[in-house]
C-alpha positions as CSV (number, residue, x, y, z in Angstrom):
1,X,-3.3,-12.3,29.5
2,X,-2.9,-13.4,26.2
3,X,-6.0,-13.8,24.1
4,X,-4.9,-16.7,21.8
5,X,-7.6,-16.6,19.5
6,X,-7.1,-12.9,19.0
7,X,-3.4,-13.5,18.1
8,X,-4.4,-16.4,15.7
9,X,-6.2,-13.5,14.0
10,X,-3.7,-11.0,13.6
11,X,-0.9,-13.9,12.2
12,X,-3.9,-14.7,9.3
13,X,-4.5,-11.2,8.8
14,X,-0.5,-10.4,8.8
15,X,0.0,-13.5,6.1
16,X,-2.3,-12.1,4.1
17,X,-0.9,-8.6,3.7
18,X,2.2,-9.9,3.3
19,X,0.7,-12.5,0.4
20,X,-0.4,-9.6,-1.2
21,X,2.3,-7.2,-1.4
22,X,4.9,-9.9,-2.4
23,X,2.7,-10.5,-5.4
24,X,2.1,-6.9,-5.5
25,X,5.8,-6.1,-6.4
26,X,5.9,-9.7,-8.7
27,X,3.5,-8.1,-11.1
28,X,4.2,-4.7,-10.3
29,X,5.1,-3.9,-13.9
30,X,2.3,-5.5,-15.5
31,X,-0.1,-3.0,-13.7
32,X,-1.3,-0.3,-15.5
33,X,-1.3,1.9,-12.3
34,X,1.8,0.8,-10.2
35,X,2.6,3.5,-7.2
36,X,4.8,6.3,-9.1
37,X,2.3,6.5,-12.6
38,X,-0.5,7.0,-10.5
39,X,-2.1,10.1,-11.5
40,X,-1.6,12.8,-9.3
41,X,1.8,12.0,-8.9
42,X,4.2,14.7,-9.3
43,X,7.3,14.0,-11.7
44,X,10.1,17.1,-12.7
45,X,12.6,16.6,-14.5
46,X,15.9,18.7,-15.1
47,X,18.9,17.7,-16.6
48,X,20.6,16.6,-13.4
49,X,17.6,16.9,-10.7
50,X,14.7,15.0,-10.6
51,X,12.1,15.2,-8.3
52,X,9.2,13.0,-7.4
53,X,6.3,13.5,-4.8
54,X,3.3,10.8,-5.4
55,X,0.8,13.1,-3.9
56,X,-1.5,10.2,-5.6
57,X,0.0,7.3,-4.2
58,X,-0.5,8.7,-0.6
59,X,-4.1,9.8,-1.0
60,X,-4.8,6.3,-2.2
61,X,-2.3,4.8,0.6
62,X,-4.2,7.0,2.9
63,X,-8.1,5.9,2.0
64,X,-6.7,1.9,1.7
65,X,-5.5,2.4,5.4
66,X,-8.3,4.0,6.6
67,X,-11.1,1.4,5.3
68,X,-8.9,-1.3,7.0
69,X,-8.5,0.1,10.6
70,X,-12.0,1.2,10.2
71,X,-12.9,-2.5,9.2
72,X,-10.9,-4.0,12.0
73,X,-12.4,-1.6,14.9
74,X,-15.9,-3.2,14.0
């Protein structure tokens, strides 16, 4: 059975998240700690080789998603 009020909440949350993501991409060059520039991100540049591993970004994203899912279950 489809629960319409719950579906409405999901659409609102997805809309807010997409709006926040849009603003992030719009202003990401002006942010001091944008992904790719966080402490802990590993970048190795050689003559014709670049290795990039976003360790700090992965940890931050994991913490944020864990918090969102924790609050979602409550």
